[in-house]
PAZALO-233559 format. One record per residue: chain; x, y, z of N, C-alpha, C, O in turn; residue in three letters; residue number from 1. Coordinates in nm, 3 decimals. Layout:
<pt unit="A" n_X="X" n_Y="Y" n_Z="Z" ca_X="X" ca_Y="Y" ca_Z="Z" c_X="X" c_Y="Y" c_Z="Z" o_X="X" o_Y="Y" o_Z="Z" code="ala" pos="NUM"/>
...
//
This chain:
<pt unit="A" n_X="-2.749" n_Y="4.510" n_Z="0.403" ca_X="-2.762" ca_Y="4.651" ca_Z="0.376" c_X="-2.836" c_Y="4.720" c_Z="0.491" o_X="-2.808" o_Y="4.835" o_Z="0.523" code="met" pos="1"/>
<pt unit="A" n_X="-2.930" n_Y="4.648" n_Z="0.552" ca_X="-3.006" ca_Y="4.706" ca_Z="0.663" c_X="-2.913" c_Y="4.745" c_Z="0.778" o_X="-2.930" o_Y="4.852" o_Z="0.836" code="leu" pos="2"/>
<pt unit="A" n_X="-2.817" n_Y="4.661" n_Z="0.812" ca_X="-2.726" ca_Y="4.691" ca_Z="0.922" c_X="-2.641" c_Y="4.815" c_Z="0.892" o_X="-2.612" o_Y="4.893" o_Z="0.982" code="met" pos="3"/>
<pt unit="A" n_X="-2.603" n_Y="4.832" n_Z="0.768" ca_X="-2.528" ca_Y="4.952" ca_Z="0.729" c_X="-2.615" c_Y="5.075" c_Z="0.749" o_X="-2.568" o_Y="5.177" o_Z="0.799" code="ile" pos="4"/>
<pt unit="A" n_X="-2.742" n_Y="5.066" n_Z="0.712" ca_X="-2.835" ca_Y="5.178" ca_Z="0.730" c_X="-2.859" c_Y="5.207" c_Z="0.878" o_X="-2.870" o_Y="5.323" o_Z="0.917" code="gln" pos="5"/>
<pt unit="A" n_X="-2.867" n_Y="5.103" n_Z="0.960" ca_X="-2.884" ca_Y="5.121" ca_Z="1.105" c_X="-2.763" c_Y="5.195" c_Z="1.161" o_X="-2.779" o_Y="5.289" o_Z="1.239" code="ile" pos="6"/>
<pt unit="A" n_X="-2.644" n_Y="5.154" n_Z="1.121" ca_X="-2.523" ca_Y="5.222" ca_Z="1.168" c_X="-2.523" c_Y="5.369" c_Z="1.128" o_X="-2.494" o_Y="5.456" o_Z="1.209" code="arg" pos="7"/>
<pt unit="A" n_X="-2.556" n_Y="5.396" n_Z="1.003" ca_X="-2.558" ca_Y="5.535" ca_Z="0.956" c_X="-2.663" c_Y="5.617" c_Z="1.028" o_X="-2.639" o_Y="5.732" o_Z="1.065" code="lys" pos="8"/>
<pt unit="A" n_X="-2.780" n_Y="5.560" n_Z="1.049" ca_X="-2.887" ca_Y="5.629" ca_Z="1.120" c_X="-2.843" c_Y="5.663" c_Z="1.262" o_X="-2.861" o_Y="5.775" o_Z="1.308" code="tyr" pos="9"/>
<pt unit="A" n_X="-2.785" n_Y="5.567" n_Z="1.331" ca_X="-2.737" ca_Y="5.588" ca_Z="1.468" c_X="-2.634" c_Y="5.700" c_Z="1.471" o_X="-2.640" o_Y="5.789" o_Z="1.556" code="tyr" pos="10"/>
<pt unit="A" n_X="-2.538" n_Y="5.695" n_Z="1.378" ca_X="-2.432" ca_Y="5.795" ca_Z="1.375" c_X="-2.486" c_Y="5.935" c_Z="1.351" o_X="-2.440" o_Y="6.031" o_Z="1.412" code="glu" pos="11"/>
<pt unit="A" n_X="-2.583" n_Y="5.948" n_Z="1.263" ca_X="-2.644" ca_Y="6.079" ca_Z="1.236" c_X="-2.727" c_Y="6.126" c_Z="1.356" o_X="-2.720" o_Y="6.242" o_Z="1.394" code="val" pos="12"/>
<pt unit="A" n_X="-2.804" n_Y="6.035" n_Z="1.414" ca_X="-2.892" ca_Y="6.071" ca_Z="1.524" c_X="-2.816" c_Y="6.110" c_Z="1.650" o_X="-2.859" o_Y="6.199" o_Z="1.723" code="ala" pos="13"/>
<pt unit="A" n_X="-2.702" n_Y="6.045" n_Z="1.676" ca_X="-2.628" ca_Y="6.071" ca_Z="1.799" c_X="-2.505" c_Y="6.158" c_Z="1.779" o_X="-2.453" o_Y="6.215" o_Z="1.875" code="thr" pos="14"/>
<pt unit="A" n_X="-2.458" n_Y="6.170" n_Z="1.656" ca_X="-2.335" ca_Y="6.244" ca_Z="1.630" c_X="-2.210" c_Y="6.166" c_Z="1.670" o_X="-2.101" o_Y="6.222" o_Z="1.674" code="gly" pos="15"/>
<pt unit="A" n_X="-2.226" n_Y="6.038" n_Z="1.698" ca_X="-2.114" ca_Y="5.952" ca_Z="1.737" c_X="-2.081" c_Y="5.857" c_Z="1.623" o_X="-2.170" o_Y="5.801" o_Z="1.558" code="glu" pos="16"/>
<pt unit="A" n_X="-1.952" n_Y="5.840" n_Z="1.600" ca_X="-1.909" ca_Y="5.742" ca_Z="1.499" c_X="-1.890" c_Y="5.606" c_Z="1.565" o_X="-1.833" o_Y="5.597" o_Z="1.673" code="ala" pos="17"/>
<pt unit="A" n_X="-1.937" n_Y="5.503" n_Z="1.500" ca_X="-1.918" ca_Y="5.367" ca_Z="1.550" c_X="-1.796" c_Y="5.309" c_Z="1.480" o_X="-1.791" o_Y="5.300" o_Z="1.358" code="ile" pos="18"/>
<pt unit="A" n_X="-1.698" n_Y="5.270" n_Z="1.561" ca_X="-1.578" ca_Y="5.208" ca_Z="1.506" c_X="-1.611" c_Y="5.066" c_Z="1.460" o_X="-1.661" o_Y="4.985" o_Z="1.538" code="glu" pos="19"/>
<pt unit="A" n_X="-1.583" n_Y="5.037" n_Z="1.335" ca_X="-1.613" ca_Y="4.905" ca_Z="1.280" c_X="-1.486" c_Y="4.845" c_Z="1.218" o_X="-1.486" o_Y="4.804" o_Z="1.102" code="thr" pos="20"/>
<pt unit="A" n_X="-1.381" n_Y="4.842" n_Z="1.297" ca_X="-1.252" ca_Y="4.792" ca_Z="1.248" c_X="-1.260" c_Y="4.645" c_Z="1.205" o_X="-1.208" o_Y="4.609" o_Z="1.099" code="glu" pos="21"/>
<pt unit="A" n_X="-1.324" n_Y="4.561" n_Z="1.286" ca_X="-1.332" ca_Y="4.418" ca_Z="1.251" c_X="-1.414" c_Y="4.398" c_Z="1.124" o_X="-1.376" o_Y="4.320" o_Z="1.037" code="arg" pos="22"/>
<pt unit="A" n_X="-1.527" n_Y="4.469" n_Z="1.113" ca_X="-1.610" ca_Y="4.459" ca_Z="0.993" c_X="-1.531" c_Y="4.507" c_Z="0.871" o_X="-1.532" o_Y="4.442" o_Z="0.766" code="tyr" pos="23"/>
<pt unit="A" n_X="-1.464" n_Y="4.620" n_Z="0.883" ca_X="-1.386" ca_Y="4.674" ca_Z="0.771" c_X="-1.275" c_Y="4.580" c_Z="0.729" o_X="-1.242" o_Y="4.570" o_Z="0.610" code="asn" pos="24"/>
<pt unit="A" n_X="-1.215" n_Y="4.510" n_Z="0.825" ca_X="-1.104" ca_Y="4.419" ca_Z="0.793" c_X="-1.151" c_Y="4.299" c_Z="0.711" o_X="-1.070" o_Y="4.232" o_Z="0.647" code="ser" pos="25"/>
<pt unit="A" n_X="-1.280" n_Y="4.271" n_Z="0.713" ca_X="-1.333" ca_Y="4.157" ca_Z="0.635" c_X="-1.344" c_Y="4.190" c_Z="0.486" o_X="-1.364" o_Y="4.100" o_Z="0.404" code="leu" pos="26"/>
<pt unit="A" n_X="-1.332" n_Y="4.318" n_Z="0.451" ca_X="-1.342" ca_Y="4.361" ca_Z="0.311" c_X="-1.468" c_Y="4.307" c_Z="0.246" o_X="-1.464" o_Y="4.246" o_Z="0.139" code="ser" pos="27"/>
<pt unit="A" n_X="-1.580" n_Y="4.328" n_Z="0.312" ca_X="-1.710" ca_Y="4.278" ca_Z="0.265" c_X="-1.805" c_Y="4.394" c_Z="0.246" o_X="-1.798" o_Y="4.494" o_Z="0.318" code="met" pos="28"/>
<pt unit="A" n_X="-1.892" n_Y="4.380" n_Z="0.152" ca_X="-1.998" ca_Y="4.477" ca_Z="0.127" c_X="-2.126" c_Y="4.400" c_Z="0.095" o_X="-2.120" o_Y="4.292" o_Z="0.036" code="ser" pos="29"/>
<pt unit="A" n_X="-2.241" n_Y="4.455" n_Z="0.132" ca_X="-2.367" ca_Y="4.387" ca_Z="0.102" c_X="-2.389" c_Y="4.362" c_Z="-0.047" o_X="-2.465" o_Y="4.273" o_Z="-0.084" code="pro" pos="30"/>
<pt unit="A" n_X="-2.323" n_Y="4.438" n_Z="-0.131" ca_X="-2.343" ca_Y="4.424" ca_Z="-0.276" c_X="-2.246" c_Y="4.325" c_Z="-0.341" o_X="-2.249" o_Y="4.307" o_Z="-0.462" code="val" pos="31"/>
<pt unit="A" n_X="-2.161" n_Y="4.261" n_Z="-0.262" ca_X="-2.068" ca_Y="4.162" ca_Z="-0.315" c_X="-2.141" c_Y="4.030" c_Z="-0.335" o_X="-2.131" o_Y="3.940" o_Z="-0.252" code="tyr" pos="32"/>
<pt unit="A" n_X="-2.213" n_Y="4.018" n_Z="-0.445" ca_X="-2.293" ca_Y="3.899" ca_Z="-0.470" c_X="-2.208" c_Y="3.777" c_Z="-0.505" o_X="-2.257" o_Y="3.664" o_Z="-0.503" code="ile" pos="33"/>
<pt unit="A" n_X="-2.081" n_Y="3.800" n_Z="-0.537" ca_X="-1.994" ca_Y="3.689" ca_Z="-0.572" c_X="-1.935" c_Y="3.620" c_Z="-0.450" o_X="-1.873" o_Y="3.514" o_Z="-0.463" code="phe" pos="34"/>
<pt unit="A" n_X="-1.952" n_Y="3.677" n_Z="-0.330" ca_X="-1.901" ca_Y="3.616" ca_Z="-0.208" c_X="-2.002" c_Y="3.514" c_Z="-0.156" o_X="-2.122" o_Y="3.527" o_Z="-0.181" code="arg" pos="35"/>
<pt unit="A" n_X="-1.954" n_Y="3.413" n_Z="-0.086" ca_X="-2.044" ca_Y="3.308" ca_Z="-0.037" c_X="-2.125" c_Y="3.355" c_Z="0.084" o_X="-2.093" o_Y="3.455" o_Z="0.149" code="asp" pos="36"/>
<pt unit="A" n_X="-2.230" n_Y="3.281" n_Z="0.111" ca_X="-2.324" ca_Y="3.316" ca_Z="0.218" c_X="-2.254" c_Y="3.318" c_Z="0.354" o_X="-2.286" o_Y="3.402" o_Z="0.439" code="lys" pos="37"/>
<pt unit="A" n_X="-2.160" n_Y="3.229" n_Z="0.376" ca_X="-2.088" ca_Y="3.224" ca_Z="0.503" c_X="-2.012" c_Y="3.355" c_Z="0.528" o_X="-2.010" o_Y="3.405" o_Z="0.640" code="lys" pos="38"/>
<pt unit="A" n_X="-1.949" n_Y="3.408" n_Z="0.425" ca_X="-1.876" ca_Y="3.534" ca_Z="0.439" c_X="-1.970" c_Y="3.650" c_Z="0.471" o_X="-1.938" o_Y="3.736" o_Z="0.553" code="ser" pos="39"/>
<pt unit="A" n_X="-2.085" n_Y="3.652" n_Z="0.406" ca_X="-2.183" ca_Y="3.757" ca_Z="0.435" c_X="-2.237" c_Y="3.744" c_Z="0.577" o_X="-2.255" o_Y="3.844" o_Z="0.647" code="his" pos="40"/>
<pt unit="A" n_X="-2.262" n_Y="3.622" n_Z="0.621" ca_X="-2.311" ca_Y="3.599" ca_Z="0.757" c_X="-2.209" c_Y="3.645" c_Z="0.859" o_X="-2.245" o_Y="3.711" o_Z="0.957" code="thr" pos="41"/>
<pt unit="A" n_X="-2.084" n_Y="3.612" n_Z="0.838" ca_X="-1.977" ca_Y="3.653" ca_Z="0.930" c_X="-1.969" c_Y="3.806" c_Z="0.937" o_X="-1.955" o_Y="3.864" o_Z="1.045" code="glu" pos="42"/>
<pt unit="A" n_X="-1.978" n_Y="3.871" n_Z="0.821" ca_X="-1.971" ca_Y="4.017" ca_Z="0.818" c_X="-2.090" c_Y="4.079" c_Z="0.889" o_X="-2.075" o_Y="4.175" o_Z="0.965" code="ala" pos="43"/>
<pt unit="A" n_X="-2.208" n_Y="4.025" n_Z="0.866" ca_X="-2.329" ca_Y="4.076" ca_Z="0.929" c_X="-2.322" c_Y="4.064" c_Z="1.081" o_X="-2.352" o_Y="4.159" o_Z="1.153" code="leu" pos="44"/>
<pt unit="A" n_X="-2.281" n_Y="3.948" n_Z="1.130" ca_X="-2.270" ca_Y="3.927" ca_Z="1.274" c_X="-2.161" c_Y="4.014" c_Z="1.336" o_X="-2.177" o_Y="4.063" o_Z="1.448" code="leu" pos="45"/>
<pt unit="A" n_X="-2.052" n_Y="4.033" n_Z="1.265" ca_X="-1.943" ca_Y="4.119" ca_Z="1.314" c_X="-1.990" c_Y="4.263" c_Z="1.324" o_X="-1.965" o_Y="4.329" o_Z="1.425" code="thr" pos="46"/>
<pt unit="A" n_X="-2.056" n_Y="4.313" n_Z="1.220" ca_X="-2.106" ca_Y="4.450" ca_Z="1.222" c_X="-2.208" c_Y="4.469" c_Z="1.333" o_X="-2.204" o_Y="4.568" o_Z="1.406" code="leu" pos="47"/>
<pt unit="A" n_X="-2.298" n_Y="4.375" n_Z="1.347" ca_X="-2.398" ca_Y="4.383" ca_Z="1.453" c_X="-2.333" c_Y="4.385" c_Z="1.591" o_X="-2.375" o_Y="4.461" o_Z="1.678" code="gly" pos="48"/>
<pt unit="A" n_X="-2.232" n_Y="4.303" n_Z="1.610" ca_X="-2.161" ca_Y="4.299" ca_Z="1.738" c_X="-2.093" c_Y="4.432" c_Z="1.768" o_X="-2.095" o_Y="4.479" o_Z="1.881" code="asp" pos="49"/>
<pt unit="A" n_X="-2.033" n_Y="4.493" n_Z="1.667" ca_X="-1.966" ca_Y="4.621" ca_Z="1.688" c_X="-2.066" c_Y="4.732" c_Z="1.719" o_X="-2.037" o_Y="4.819" o_Z="1.802" code="glu" pos="50"/>
<pt unit="A" n_X="-2.180" n_Y="4.732" n_Z="1.656" ca_X="-2.284" ca_Y="4.832" ca_Z="1.684" c_X="-2.334" c_Y="4.815" c_Z="1.827" o_X="-2.343" o_Y="4.913" o_Z="1.902" code="ile" pos="51"/>
<pt unit="A" n_X="-2.368" n_Y="4.693" n_Z="1.864" ca_X="-2.420" ca_Y="4.667" ca_Z="1.999" c_X="-2.315" c_Y="4.699" c_Z="2.105" o_X="-2.348" o_Y="4.758" o_Z="2.208" code="val" pos="52"/>
<pt unit="A" n_X="-2.190" n_Y="4.662" n_Z="2.082" ca_X="-2.083" ca_Y="4.691" ca_Z="2.177" c_X="-2.069" c_Y="4.841" c_Z="2.198" o_X="-2.050" o_Y="4.888" o_Z="2.310" code="ser" pos="53"/>
<pt unit="A" n_X="-2.077" n_Y="4.917" n_Z="2.090" ca_X="-2.067" ca_Y="5.062" ca_Z="2.101" c_X="-2.181" c_Y="5.118" c_Z="2.186" o_X="-2.159" o_Y="5.201" o_Z="2.274" code="his" pos="54"/>
<pt unit="A" n_X="-2.302" n_Y="5.072" n_Z="2.160" ca_X="-2.418" ca_Y="5.121" ca_Z="2.234" c_X="-2.408" c_Y="5.083" c_Z="2.382" o_X="-2.443" o_Y="5.163" o_Z="2.469" code="ile" pos="55"/>
<pt unit="A" n_X="-2.361" n_Y="4.964" n_Z="2.411" ca_X="-2.350" ca_Y="4.918" ca_Z="2.550" c_X="-2.246" c_Y="4.996" c_Z="2.628" o_X="-2.254" o_Y="5.003" o_Z="2.751" code="his" pos="56"/>
<pt unit="A" n_X="-2.149" n_Y="5.055" n_Z="2.561" ca_X="-2.044" ca_Y="5.129" ca_Z="2.630" c_X="-2.073" c_Y="5.278" c_Z="2.641" o_X="-1.987" o_Y="5.357" o_Z="2.679" code="his" pos="57"/>
<pt unit="A" n_X="-2.195" n_Y="5.316" n_Z="2.608" ca_X="-2.236" ca_Y="5.457" ca_Z="2.623" c_X="-2.258" c_Y="5.485" c_Z="2.771" o_X="-2.302" o_Y="5.397" o_Z="2.845" code="arg" pos="58"/>
<pt unit="A" n_X="-2.229" n_Y="5.609" n_Z="2.816" ca_X="-2.252" ca_Y="5.642" ca_Z="2.956" c_X="-2.401" c_Y="5.639" c_Z="2.994" o_X="-2.435" o_Y="5.596" o_Z="3.104" code="pro" pos="59"/>
<pt unit="A" n_X="-2.488" n_Y="5.684" n_Z="2.906" ca_X="-2.632" ca_Y="5.681" ca_Z="2.930" c_X="-2.695" c_Y="5.600" c_Z="2.818" o_X="-2.690" o_Y="5.641" o_Z="2.702" code="val" pos="60"/>
<pt unit="A" n_X="-2.754" n_Y="5.486" n_Z="2.851" ca_X="-2.814" ca_Y="5.403" ca_Z="2.746" c_X="-2.923" c_Y="5.478" c_Z="2.670" o_X="-3.004" o_Y="5.549" o_Z="2.730" code="pro" pos="61"/>
<pt unit="A" n_X="-2.925" n_Y="5.461" n_Z="2.539" ca_X="-3.027" ca_Y="5.526" ca_Z="2.457" c_X="-3.167" c_Y="5.482" c_Z="2.497" o_X="-3.259" o_Y="5.564" o_Z="2.500" code="leu" pos="62"/>
<pt unit="A" n_X="-3.184" n_Y="5.356" n_Z="2.527" ca_X="-3.316" ca_Y="5.304" ca_Z="2.561" c_X="-3.372" c_Y="5.375" c_Z="2.684" o_X="-3.491" o_Y="5.404" o_Z="2.690" code="ala" pos="63"/>
<pt unit="A" n_X="-3.287" n_Y="5.402" n_Z="2.781" ca_X="-3.331" ca_Y="5.470" ca_Z="2.903" c_X="-3.374" c_Y="5.612" c_Z="2.872" o_X="-3.482" o_Y="5.656" o_Z="2.914" code="thr" pos="64"/>
<pt unit="A" n_X="-3.290" n_Y="5.686" n_Z="2.799" ca_X="-3.324" ca_Y="5.825" ca_Z="2.769" c_X="-3.444" c_Y="5.831" c_Z="2.675" o_X="-3.527" o_Y="5.921" o_Z="2.688" code="ser" pos="65"/>
<pt unit="A" n_X="-3.455" n_Y="5.737" n_Z="2.582" ca_X="-3.570" ca_Y="5.735" ca_Z="2.493" c_X="-3.696" c_Y="5.703" c_Z="2.570" o_X="-3.800" o_Y="5.765" o_Z="2.547" code="phe" pos="66"/>
<pt unit="A" n_X="-3.689" n_Y="5.606" n_Z="2.660" ca_X="-3.806" ca_Y="5.567" ca_Z="2.738" c_X="-3.858" c_Y="5.682" c_Z="2.822" o_X="-3.979" o_Y="5.703" o_Z="2.832" code="ser" pos="67"/>
<pt unit="A" n_X="-3.767" n_Y="5.757" n_Z="2.883" ca_X="-3.809" ca_Y="5.872" ca_Z="2.964" c_X="-3.876" c_Y="5.977" c_Z="2.877" o_X="-3.981" o_Y="6.030" o_Z="2.914" code="lys" pos="68"/>
<pt unit="A" n_X="-3.817" n_Y="6.006" n_Z="2.764" ca_X="-3.873" ca_Y="6.106" ca_Z="2.673" c_X="-4.007" c_Y="6.060" c_Z="2.620" o_X="-4.102" o_Y="6.139" o_Z="2.616" code="thr" pos="69"/>
<pt unit="A" n_X="-4.016" n_Y="5.936" n_Z="2.579" ca_X="-4.141" ca_Y="5.883" ca_Z="2.524" c_X="-4.250" c_Y="5.881" c_Z="2.630" o_X="-4.365" o_Y="5.913" o_Z="2.600" code="ala" pos="70"/>
<pt unit="A" n_X="-4.215" n_Y="5.843" n_Z="2.753" ca_X="-4.319" ca_Y="5.838" ca_Z="2.857" c_X="-4.363" c_Y="5.978" c_Z="2.896" o_X="-4.479" o_Y="5.997" o_Z="2.934" code="ser" pos="71"/>
<pt unit="A" n_X="-4.276" n_Y="6.076" n_Z="2.889" ca_X="-4.314" ca_Y="6.214" ca_Z="2.919" c_X="-4.410" c_Y="6.267" c_Z="2.812" o_X="-4.506" o_Y="6.337" o_Z="2.843" code="gln" pos="72"/>
<pt unit="A" n_X="-4.383" n_Y="6.233" n_Z="2.688" ca_X="-4.471" ca_Y="6.278" ca_Z="2.580" c_X="-4.606" c_Y="6.208" c_Z="2.585" o_X="-4.709" o_Y="6.265" o_Z="2.548" code="lys" pos="73"/>
<pt unit="A" n_X="-4.606" n_Y="6.083" n_Z="2.632" ca_X="-4.729" ca_Y="6.005" ca_Z="2.635" c_X="-4.811" c_Y="6.034" c_Z="2.758" o_X="-4.929" o_Y="5.997" o_Z="2.763" code="ala" pos="74"/>
<pt unit="A" n_X="-4.754" n_Y="6.098" n_Z="2.858" ca_X="-4.827" ca_Y="6.125" ca_Z="2.983" c_X="-4.940" c_Y="6.224" c_Z="2.955" o_X="-4.922" o_Y="6.321" o_Z="2.882" code="ala" pos="75"/>
<pt unit="A" n_X="-5.055" n_Y="6.200" n_Z="3.012" ca_X="-5.168" ca_Y="6.292" ca_Z="2.992" c_X="-5.143" c_Y="6.426" c_Z="3.059" o_X="-5.081" o_Y="6.433" o_Z="3.165" code="pro" pos="76"/>
<pt unit="A" n_X="-5.191" n_Y="6.531" n_Z="2.996" ca_X="-5.177" ca_Y="6.665" ca_Z="3.054" c_X="-5.265" c_Y="6.677" c_Z="3.176" o_X="-5.378" o_Y="6.629" o_Z="3.177" code="asp" pos="77"/>
<pt unit="A" n_X="-5.215" n_Y="6.741" n_Z="3.279" ca_X="-5.291" ca_Y="6.755" ca_Z="3.402" c_X="-5.322" c_Y="6.898" c_Z="3.430" o_X="-5.387" o_Y="6.928" o_Z="3.531" code="gln" pos="78"/>
//
């Protein structure tokens, strides 16, 4: 469920939709308690891979822009 929330948070924060075709094709949901652990693990790793792949293919990495913004806010006033 956490990975689903991370995806939703990212999409709202950036306004970009993350394509999760492979995850969707698994027909898995975090609330499917009747599915085995292996199926949940595969879905979790697939979703994580799709999120990371999307972020890596951005023109400007979020970490870079966040780091610049955070360091500017943290810099002492002169």
